[in-house]
Each structure stands twice: as structure tokens, then as C-alpha cells.
C-alpha positions, 0 to 999 in steps of 0.5 A, spaced: 600 273 509 593 273 505 589 277 501 582 279 500 582 276 493 583 270 495 578 270 500 573 272 496 575 267 491 574 261 496 581 259 497 582 259 504 577 254 505 578 250 511 584 254 514 585 255 521 589 262 521 587 268 517 593 273 516 589 279 513 593 287 512 591 291 506 587 297 508 581 294 510 575 299 513 570 294 514 570 287 517 570 282 511 564 278 511 567 272 507 570 271 513 565 267 517 565 262 510 571 260 514 567 259 521 568 251 522 576 252 522 578 259 523 582 259 530 586 265 529 584 271 525 590 277 525 587 283 522 592 288 524 595 293 520 588 295 517 584 302 518 578 298 522 574 301 528 568 296 528 568 289 528 561 285 527 556 284 532 556 277 530 562 276 531 560 270 535 559 266 529 567 264 529 565 259 533 573 256 534 576 263 535 581 262 540 586 268 538 584 275 535 589 281 533 587 287 532 593 291 532 595 298 529 588 300 527 583 306 529 579 303 535 576 307 540 573 302 544 574 295 545 569 291 541 563 289 546 562 283 541 568 280 543 565 279 550 560 273 546 566 269 543 566 264 548 572 260 545 576 266 544 582 267 549 587 271 547 585 279 544 590 284 541 589 290 540 595 294 541 597 301 538 590 303 536 586 309 540 582 305 545 579 309 550 573 305 553 574 298 556 567 295 558 567 289 562 561 286 555 568 286 552 572 280 556 570 273 553 569 268 559 575 264 558 581 271 557 587 268 558 591 273 555 590 281 553 594 286 550 592 292 549 599 296 550 600 303 546 592 306 547 589 312 551 586 307 556 585 311 563 580 305 567 579 298 567 572 294 568 571 290 574 570 285 570 577 284 569 579 280 575 572 276 574 576 272 568 579 266 572 583 264 566 587 270 566 595 269 565 598 274 561 596 282 561 600 287 557 597 294 559 604 299 558 603 305 554 596 307 557 593 313 563 592 308 567 592 311 574 589 305 578 588 298 577 581 295 578 582 291 585 578 286 583 585 283 579 587 280 587 582 274 585 587 273 579 590 267 582 594 265 575 597 271 573 603 271 571 606 277 567 603 283 567 606 289 563 603 296 567 610 301 564 609 308 562 602 309 565 600 314 570 600 309 577 603 313 584 602 307 587 603 299 586 598 296 590 599 292 595 595 286 593 598 286 586 605 284 590 602 278 594 599 275 588 601 267 588 603 267 581 605 273 579 612 272 575 614 277 570 612 285 572 615 291 569 612 298 571 617 303 569 615 311 567 611 311 572 610 317 577 611 311 583 618 308 580 624 310 583 630 314 579 635 311 575 642 312 578 644 319 576 651 317 578 651 311 574 648 315 567 653 321 568 659 316 569 658 312 562 663 315 557 660 318 551 662 315 544 662 319 538 658 316 533 663 319 528 668 313 531 663 308 530 663 304 523 657 299 522 657 293 519 652 287 519 645 287 522 646 282 528 639 283 530 633 287 532 627 287 537 621 291 540 626 297 542 631 297 537 636 294 532 643 291 534 649 291 529 656 289 529 661 295 529 668 297 529 670 302 534 676 307 533 678 310 540 682 315 542 688 312 541 688 309 534 685 302 535 680 298 533 675 295 537 670 290 535 663 292 539 655 291 538 651 297 537 644 298 540 640 303 537 633 305 540 627 305 537 623 311 540 615 307 539 612 304 545 614 297 546 609 292 551 614 292 555 615 300 555 619 306 554 626 304 549 630 309 553 627 307 560 631 300 557 637 303 556 638 307 563 636 300 566 642 297 562 647 303 564 645 303 571 647 295 571 654 296 572 658 290 570 658 283 572 660 277 569 653 274 566 651 281 565 653 284 557 658 289 559 656 297 557 662 301 553 659 307 553 653 311 550 653 313 543 653 321 542 653 326 536 648 321 532 645 325 526 638 323 527 639 324 535 638 316 536 639 314 542 644 307 543 649 304 547 655 301 545 656 295 548 661 287 549 660 284 542 659 277 544 662 271 541 658 268 536 658 261 539 653 263 544 645 262 543 639 263 545 637 258 551 630 258 549 625 260 544 620 265 546 612 263 549 608 261 543 600 263 542 599 256 546 604 256 551 602 263 553 607 265 558 612 260 558 618 259 553 619 254 548 625 249 548 627 245 542 625 238 543 632 235 543 634 240 548 638 236 554 643 239 558 649 236 562 649 236 570 655 242 570 652 246 564 645 245 568 648 248 574 653 253 571 647 256 568 643 257 574 649 260 577 650 265 573 643 267 573 642 267 580 649 272 581 646 276 575 639 278 578 642 278 585 646 283 583 642 287 579 637 287 585 643 290 589 643 296 584 636 296 585 634 294 579 629 288 577 630 285 570 623 283 569 624 278 563 628 273 566 626 268 561 630 263 558 630 267 551 633 272 554 639 268 557 645 267 551 649 260 553 656 256 550 656 249 551 660 250 557 654 253 560 657 260 560 651 265 561 649 272 559 642 275 561 640 280 556 634 285 555 632 289 560 626 292 556 623 290 562 627 293 567 624 297 572 628 300 579 626 300 586 628 303 592 635 299 594 633 300 602 630 293 605 622 294 606 616 289 604 615 292 598 622 291 595 623 284 598 616 283 595 619 285 588 625 281 588 621 275 590 617 276 584 623 275 580 625 270 584 619 265 582 621 267 575 628 264 577 625 258 580 621 256 573 627 257 569 630 252 574 624 247 573 625 248 565 633 246 566 632 240 571 627 237 566 632 238 561 637 234 564 639 227 565 646 225 566 650 226 571 645 229 576 645 224 583 638 223 585 641 227 592 643 233 587 637 232 584 632 232 589 636 238 593 635 242 586 627 241 586 626 243 593 629 249 592 625 250 586 619 249 590 622 254 595 622 259 589 615 257 586 612 257 593 605 261 592 607 266 599 611 272 596 616 273 602 616 266 604 621 265 598 628 266 599 632 272 596 637 271 591 644 270 596 640 265 599 639 262 593 645 263 590 649 259 597 645 253 596 647 252 589 654 253 591 654 248 596 652 243 590 
């Protein structure tokens, strides 16, 4: 994090990224002195409510973060920034979004956790739009012009006021990751599954070290003293209350429970009962430390695609084990009326043998289990996510894969990713093809 003193003293000349979080109420004019180099500007965590009309003087600016400020409208000056591709205004007080505020090269827009009731038609006139984060607003509809956004791959519309998913949304050729939980349109979670989940008393848990923290909660290793007095090492996830980019953490908890048991999912042992601060949480299977993340999160440059280590390589057997395991897990979820919504390498844990677990249900949504064109479309959107994952695995598999098997897998990848959503195979067919190999 940089300081205002450094900026004013001229110590930051030539930098490409500036991070300032120091209670700003006005945009520091000294930032314009960095115009020849500045590409990423992060002003999150301040008290700003406006930006200067001449922001376009930052001619190299590609990325702007202004989350956790006090904006009530998306500044129209953004539309004049010709190099700007990524905009983040999460957790402000934004009510108004004008078409004039959308730059021509817009690729990634984050407006999570605001008060937006409608979006301008011009949003669909941004041909490079690839990632759109709108969870936690007051939207009752999406602009029909978005049907022109043929590059749109990820959209988060959870926790709004949508009464239906528009038909055109389910036909977008590139749509891959969709989260819509917490809207009136969503099918209810399986109440029987929620009720059948055992309650585990908080007093029976002894938390040890923290294992990780995400947007939705904190995971810790713990010891569970069971009713018979035996001790069992477990993982405990305590959910945060605030809105995430994917939606409500409590919807995530319900999806984890409803998912049920599967060899390639992290098992839920029970719900926490009696937390002193009434915090919601789950007790889950403790994962062996030999498991690691398959990939890293998408970067500013990759936008909607995972980042893999340069030396990441798989044998044919490991790659096929991963593909079969994830296809099986995703197919199981669909049978329970759940779309994962975030089927990515960074949400997959694996060990050296290719044993894998699909985690992070933050973007999961419920749909009807009965077969219908809408249900099939929702499921086939997720099949495209699997196709992308399969392609990433194939690109990093260079031993033990015959030309014939590679051709078959590349053909499957292409079928999963084809533009016609309903022409894609379902996961039962995908799994059958993989098992035939």
C-alpha cells in the first residue's frame, strides 16, 4: 500500500500500479503526474463520492478499483477513459448507472453490493464484456441488449429481485459461470436435506489452526468430541454475514448440505449449533494435507480464466482421473438440482494420484430437478465450464496420452464448448465418454 506522502513527494514516479487507502474524501490531483505510466489505480477503502471529470488524462489507465467508498452513481467520467477495461465499485451506495459511464473497451465490471435497480441499454453495446458482477443489488430485470454480448463468460446476479431468468441469457454462446441464488426465481433448497443434517454443538468443538479464509468464511482445523467421547479431527467453516461477489454465504451453506455425499465432494458432517454469537457454520471432512489447488485464481490479465503454474504438468492417468472425478461430481450435483456456478481449477483440490475434490459452493444455485429446456440449458452452461477445464488439462498433459485418446478428448472438449447450448452433452454422456477411454 502506498501513502499520500509518497505521492506528494514525487517518490512514485513511473509506477504502473497505485494503491491508496487513507481516508480520502477527494481525488488527489497529484495522481495525474503518473499519467505516463499508471495502468492500475486502486482507491478502495476510502470515503470518495466522486472522481474528477478529467480522469481521461490518465491515458494508460486499464484497471480502476473504487470499492468500499461512498459513491451513489457510477461516475460518468469513466466512459471517457479509452483504455479502461476493468472497473470495480463493490460495496458503495450506487443507485444510478448511466450508459455514459461505460468505457468502450469494458471487459470486466464489478458492481456487487450496491442499490442498483436497473442497468442501461448501453451495457449490451460493449462487445468485449466478459465478466459481470452484479450480486447484492435490487435488479428486477437485465437489459435485453446483453444478448449481444457474445463474449460474456461469467455473470453473478445472485441476491437481487429477479423473478425469472431471461431466455436469451441461457442461449449466450460463451456463458460459462452463472450464479443466481437468492432471487425470487430460484427453486427452494431441499428442506428435508437441511433438516436431516445433524446438529453439532459448538461446545463439542475445539478450534486449532486456521486453514484458510475466503470471501464467504473462515476454515479452521478442529477437534470434535463426539457423543461417545471419541475425538475426530475435522474442518470447521464459520460463515461471514456480508455479501460476496458470488452471493450470500448462507446460500452457500445450504448448497453444501443439499449436495449430499459423493466421493469427489468434501463431505458435510453437520451444522454448528449453539455458537455464542449465533454464527452459522458447518463441520466438514478434514482434507489430507497432500491435497493442493489445481490452479490459481484468474488474474487481472486473464479475467475469467485460471492461472496455472508454468511447470504444471500431468500424466495421462492423472488428467483422466481429474476429468472423470469432476464430471461425476458435477453430474451428481445436477441430479440434486444444484449448479455449482464456479466450476474452476482453482476450486479443485487434488493429490499426486489425481484424486480430486470439487469445493467452494459460493456461486451455487438451485434449479428444478424435473427435465425442461431451462434445466437442460442451466446444466449445459456448466458443461462448458467442464470443457474449458478439460482443455486446460489437455494443454498440460504430455506423457502417456496416445494420439487417438488425445483426439477423442479434444473432440469432447469441442462438443462441451460449442456455441449451441442445448447441443452440448450432459454430464452422464460426458462421463460415459471419459470412462470409455
